[in-house]
C-alpha positions as CSV (number, residue, x, y, z in Angstrom):
1,M,3.7,5.3,-11.2
2,Q,4.3,4.4,-7.6
3,K,6.1,7.0,-5.5
4,I,8.7,6.0,-2.9
5,L,10.2,8.3,-0.2
6,Y,13.9,7.3,0.3
7,I,15.5,8.8,3.5
8,E,19.3,8.5,3.5
9,D,22.0,10.9,4.5
10,E,24.8,9.1,2.6
11,L,25.1,10.5,-1.0
12,L,26.5,7.3,-2.5
13,M,23.6,5.2,-1.1
14,Q,21.1,7.8,-2.3
15,N,22.5,7.5,-5.8
16,I,22.6,3.7,-5.9
17,V,19.2,3.1,-4.5
18,D,17.6,5.9,-6.6
19,K,19.1,4.3,-9.8
20,I,17.9,0.8,-8.8
21,L,14.4,1.9,-8.1
22,S,14.1,4.4,-11.0
23,R,15.2,1.7,-13.4
24,E,12.3,-0.4,-12.2
25,G,9.8,2.5,-12.9
26,Y,9.4,3.9,-9.4
27,E,9.3,7.6,-8.8
28,V,11.9,8.2,-6.1
29,D,11.7,11.2,-3.7
30,V,14.9,11.5,-1.8
31,A,15.3,13.2,1.6
32,N,18.9,13.8,3.0
33,D,17.9,13.8,6.7
34,G,15.0,13.4,9.1
35,K,13.9,17.0,9.0
36,M,13.7,17.0,5.2
37,A,11.8,13.7,5.3
38,M,9.2,15.2,7.7
39,Q,8.7,18.2,5.4
40,K,8.3,15.9,2.3
41,L,5.8,13.7,4.1
42,I,3.7,16.7,5.2
43,E,4.0,18.5,1.8
44,N,2.8,15.3,0.0
45,N,0.1,14.5,2.5
46,F,1.9,11.2,3.3
47,D,0.9,10.0,-0.2
48,Y,3.7,7.5,-0.8
49,S,3.5,3.9,-1.8
50,L,6.4,3.0,0.3
51,V,9.0,4.7,2.6
52,I,12.6,3.4,2.9
53,T,14.6,4.9,5.8
54,D,18.0,4.7,7.4
55,I,18.1,4.8,11.2
56,M,21.1,7.1,12.0
57,M,20.5,10.5,10.4
58,P,20.7,14.2,11.4
59,Y,17.7,16.1,12.9
60,A,15.3,13.1,13.2
61,N,16.3,9.4,13.2
62,G,14.6,6.6,11.5
63,F,12.7,5.6,14.6
64,E,11.2,9.0,14.8
65,I,10.2,8.8,11.1
66,I,8.5,5.5,11.7
67,S,6.6,6.9,14.7
68,K,5.5,10.0,12.7
69,I,4.2,7.9,9.8
70,R,2.4,5.4,12.1
71,N,0.8,8.2,14.2
72,Y,-0.5,9.9,11.1
73,T,-4.1,9.0,10.5
74,S,-4.6,7.9,6.9
75,P,-7.0,5.6,5.0
76,K,-4.0,3.6,3.8
77,K,-1.0,2.2,5.8
78,I,2.3,3.2,4.2
79,P,4.7,0.3,4.2
80,I,8.1,1.1,5.7
81,I,11.5,-0.6,5.0
82,V,14.4,0.2,7.3
83,V,17.8,0.0,5.7
84,S,20.7,0.4,8.1
85,T,24.2,-0.6,9.1
86,I,22.9,-1.0,12.6
87,G,22.0,-4.6,12.7
88,N,21.8,-5.4,16.4
89,E,18.8,-7.2,17.7
90,D,17.6,-4.2,19.8
91,A,17.6,-1.8,16.9
92,I,15.8,-4.3,14.7
93,L,13.2,-5.1,17.3
94,E,12.6,-1.4,18.1
95,A,12.0,-0.7,14.4
96,F,9.4,-3.5,14.2
97,K,7.8,-2.4,17.5
98,L,7.3,1.1,16.1
99,G,5.7,-0.3,12.9
100,A,8.4,-1.0,10.3
101,D,7.4,-3.7,7.8
102,D,10.8,-4.9,6.9
103,F,14.5,-4.5,7.7
104,L,17.6,-4.7,5.5
105,K,21.2,-4.5,6.7
106,K,23.6,-2.5,4.6
107,P,25.3,-3.2,2.3
108,I,22.1,-4.1,0.4
109,M,21.8,-6.3,-2.6
110,A,19.8,-4.8,-5.5
111,G,17.8,-7.9,-6.2
112,E,16.8,-8.4,-2.6
113,L,15.8,-4.7,-2.3
114,L,13.6,-4.9,-5.4
115,I,11.8,-8.1,-4.2
116,R,11.0,-6.5,-0.9
117,V,9.9,-3.2,-2.5
118,K,7.7,-5.0,-5.0
119,R,6.1,-7.1,-2.2
120,L,5.4,-4.1,0.1
121,A,4.5,-1.6,-2.6
122,G,1.9,-3.9,-4.0
123,Q,3.4,-4.3,-7.5
């Protein structure tokens, strides 16, 4: 089973995305903020098939999460999808410059999310 770290501070979004991904057979590990995400990454030795992160969160934002993952030396590159209400060009370009693999603007569509997850998680 592939394990996904989903980093989102909005409870409703957490529940929706968790249900969408769990229904498809993914194991979803949810972090409520950037600090919890960093702890989960370290505790799990960055062993995730995919990371999905919001940008605007308490303690550490999505850009910091992307940087932390990309600066971690690992034999495999963890794909990262950014999901955010911030959809201006500067934010999108910054996410890609830091190493994000994909960007989705909220509100997300379940089908689109699943296609992108399957493509990046290698399923």
